[in-house]
C-alpha positions in Angstrom: 18.8 21.1 -5.9 15.1 20.3 -6.6 16.0 17.0 -8.2 17.9 16.0 -5.0 14.9 16.9 -2.8 12.5 14.9 -5.0 14.9 11.9 -5.1 15.1 11.9 -1.3 11.3 12.1 -1.0 11.0 9.3 -3.5 13.4 7.1 -1.5 11.3 7.8 1.6 8.2 6.8 -0.3 9.9 3.7 -1.6 10.9 2.5 1.9 7.4 3.4 3.3 5.8 1.4 0.5 7.8 -1.7 1.2 7.1 -1.4 4.9 3.4 -0.9 4.4 3.2 -4.0 2.1 5.1 -6.1 4.6 2.8 -5.1 7.5 -0.3 -6.3 5.6 -1.7 -9.7 6.1 -2.3 -12.2 3.3 -5.5 -12.3 1.3 -6.5 -15.7 2.5 -6.8 -16.1 6.3 -5.0 -19.4 6.3 -6.9 -22.6 6.9 -10.1 -20.8 8.1 -10.2 -18.8 4.8 -10.0 -22.0 2.8 -12.7 -23.8 4.8 -15.1 -20.8 5.1 -14.7 -19.9 1.5 -14.2 -16.2 2.3 -17.9 -15.5 2.9 -18.8 -11.9 2.6 -21.6 -12.1 5.2 -19.4 -12.3 8.3 -19.1 -9.6 10.9 -15.5 -9.0 10.0 -16.3 -8.6 6.3 -19.0 -6.0 7.0 -16.6 -4.0 9.2 -13.6 -4.5 7.0 -13.3 -0.7 6.2 -12.4 -0.1 9.9 -9.7 -2.7 10.3 -5.9 -2.0 10.2 -5.6 -4.1 7.0 -8.1 -1.8 5.2 -6.2 1.3 6.3 -3.0 -0.2 5.2 -4.5 -1.1 1.8 -5.7 2.5 1.3 -2.3 3.8 2.4 -0.5 1.5 0.0 -2.5 2.9 -2.9 -1.7 6.5 -1.9 2.0 5.9 -1.3 2.2 4.0 -4.6 0.6 6.9 -6.4 3.0 9.4 -4.9 5.9 7.1 -5.8 4.8 6.8 -9.4 4.2 10.6 -9.7 7.7 11.3 -8.3 9.2 8.8 -10.7 7.5 10.6 -13.6 8.6 14.0 -12.3 12.2 12.8 -12.0 12.1 11.4 -15.5 11.0 14.8 -16.7 14.0 16.5 -14.9 16.6 14.0 -16.2 15.8 14.6 -19.8 
């Protein structure tokens, strides 16, 4: 019973991880990122921690950690 619950939670984490990664924008900002060189002194670079992309990046790390942890727990239960 516990293995089934953990598997369902892992599947939800998997789908959430895929969705979060798909919602993120690319690292280069297209042509403006190539021309500007990705300067770190811009207003947007200073306030990056408050943007949606920064929140999605942090959420990606947490959901990925949960996914890995659940995978290890399920591996322990299967053996």
